[in-house]
N, C-alpha and C positions, 0 to 999 in steps of 0.2 A: 691391203694385200702386200706382203713383203716376200717376194720370191727371190731367194738368194741361191737357188740351185745347189743346195747341199745334198739333194737326192733327185733322182729322176721320177717325176710324178706325171706321166703322160699316158693317156688312154687313146684308143683309136677314135672313138666318137662320143663318149659319155663323160660328163663331169659327175663327180661323186667320190669314189675312192681316189681318183686322180684329180689334180688341180688344172690340168691342161688336156685338150684334145689335139689330135694330130691332123685335123682337117678343118676347113671353114665349116661353121654350122650348116650353111646352105649347100655343103658338099660341092663346092665350086673350085676345083684346082685351077691354077693359072700358070702361065709361063711354059717353058720348054722342058721342065723336069717334073715328073709326077711326085706328089707329096706322099711319102711312104708311112706306114704304120710303125710304131715303136716295136722294139724287139731285137733279137740277135740279127746282126747284119743291117739294122735299120740306120736312119740318119742321125740318131740322137746318142750322145754320151755325156756324162757328167764326171768331172774330175776337178778336185781342189776348188769347188764352189763355182765352177764355170760350165755352162752348157755349151756343147759343140753341136752345131747343125751342119751336116756335111752333105754336099752334092757330089755324086759320083756316078760314073758310067757302069752299068752292069755288063755281064758277059755278052748280052744281046746288043750292046752298043747304045742302049737307051739310058738317059739320065734319070736319076731319082734324087729327091732332096727332102727337106722337112719344113713343117710349119707347126707352130703351137698357138692355140687359141684358148682363152680363159672362159669358154662358153660352149654350149652344145645346142642342138636343133630345138630342144624343148624350151629354151630361154633360160635354163639354169647356167649359172656362172658367177663371175666375180668382177665387179666394176663399180663405178660411181658416176652420177650425173655431173656433179661439180667437184672439182678437186684437181690434183696434180698427178700426172703419169710420167714416169721416167724409166729409161733402160740404159744400161751401160754396155756398150758393144764394141767389138773390133771387127771391121769389115774384111772380107776376103779379097785378095788382090786378083787382078786379071779381068779382061774384057768379058762381057756376057753375064757376069754375076749381077744379081738384082735383089739384094737383101733389103728388108724393111721392118720397121716397127710402126704399128698403126692401131687405130681404135675403130670399133664398130658398135652399132647399137645393140644393147642387150635386150632382146625380145624374141619370142618364138619366130621361127623361120616364116611361117605363113603370114605374119604381119609385118613384112619387111618393107612395104611401100613407104616412101618418104623417109628412108633411113639415112642418117648422117654417118659419114666415114671421115676420119681424120688420119692422114698419113703424116706421122711425125717425122719420119725419115724414109725416103726411098733413095738408095744409092745405086747408080748405074756404073758398073765397073770400068767401062771404057772412058768415063769422064771423071778423072781422078782429083779434080779441084773443086767439086761442088756436089750437092745433093738436092733433092726436091722435097718440099713440104706442100701438102695439099689439104684443102677442106672441100668436100663435095657431098651432095645430097642426091641419093638415088631414087628415081621414080620409075614405075613400069612405063609410064608415058614419057618417052625420051625427051619430049619438048620441055618437060618440067625439070629434067636433070640439070644441075648447075655445079660448077666447080671453080675454085680459085687456087692457083699454085704459085709457089715462090721458089726460085733457085737460090740456095744458100751457098755462097762461095766460102771455100776453106783453103788452107795451105795444101799445095799439091801433094797427094799421096798420104796426107796426115791421117785419114780415116782408116787406112790399112796399116799404118805404122804403129798405132797404139789404140788403147781403149778411149772412148769418148762417151759422154752422157748426152742423151737426146730426150728432151722433156717437152710437155705441153700442159698448160694450165687452162682449165675450163671454168668459166664463170658465167652468170647470166648475161653479161655484157660482151665478153671478149674471149677469143681463143688465142692464147699467146704461146709461141714456140720458143724453146731455149736450146742452145748448144753449149755444153760445158758450163751451165749456170748463167749464161748471158742471153738476153732476149735477142732473137733474130727476126721475128715476124709476128704480126698480129692481124686478126680478122674479127669482124663482128660475129657474135654468136648467132647462128641461124635459128629461126623459130622451131626447126625440127629437132632441136636438142630437148626431147621430152622424156627420155629414158636414160638409165645408166649406160655408160660406155664401157667396153671391156677391151683389154689389150690382146694383140696378136703380134707374133714375131715369125718371120720366115726367111728362108734363103731360096728365092726363085731364080730362074735363069731366063735370059732372052729379053722379053718385053719388046719384041720387034727387032732386037739387035742380034747379030750372029753370035753363035756359041762355039764356032769351030776352033777358036783359040782360048776357050775357057779352060783354066787349069783343072786337071782331073787327078785327085779330088780338089774341091774348094770348100773351105770351112768358115762359117760365121761363128764367132765366139760371143757369148752373152753372159756377162757377169751377174746381172740382176735385172729384175723388172719390179718396180715399186709403184704402188698406187696409194695416194693419200686423199681420202674423201673428206668432204665438208658439206654443210648445207648452203643454201643460197645467201644466207646472211641478211644484212639490211637491204632495203629496196634498191640501193645503188649497187649491191653485190659486194662480195668480199674483195679485198685487195689481191689481185693475182700475184703469182710468183712462186718461188721455191718454198717448200715446207720448212718451218722453223723447228 
């Protein structure tokens, strides 16, 4: 998958004519801004090969924003079980913003138990010198749910000052996270990695933090989302890392 955003290809709920949907396949919006459908006045625009996802207040004072997912509720979509995922993005400034690039399991919504989620980057706008990476497995039985997170330190305000690449490599042995091509964290691959993973990008607000000082509007810029698939390779797995 080589999404360079030369055009807008986003549908409300169904993969097919469009490459992206505007909601999580399980129809679970999150945060303090509703994720809106594409269309006039919507949160999405494409210009010069860059996707803008904008959070803004409506006349009623309510916030709306946007999410793109490369899958729908039927399990249709684009991804890979093993390989490398990367997005090049520029974060919006200001407290209360909560942009993310993350992966979810590509399977029908009804079979979501034991699903792996990989948060390649979650950026909380009030913490300007770091972001979070997370590997978690979701179960209906909350006692089985587990997660590991890592705070990745960066130069203060660097993620809002320019574009950066956020990547993750999936192999049978390890999940390895990259920032601008440099390894920043690694975790053992959970046994729940049994299906392809697909990418999502969103600009949410809040996450428990106040949004009273969030700039209106706030815009996340996405230059590209690239996915490089491969098979498991030899028994010890392929060498992780950036695609050649």
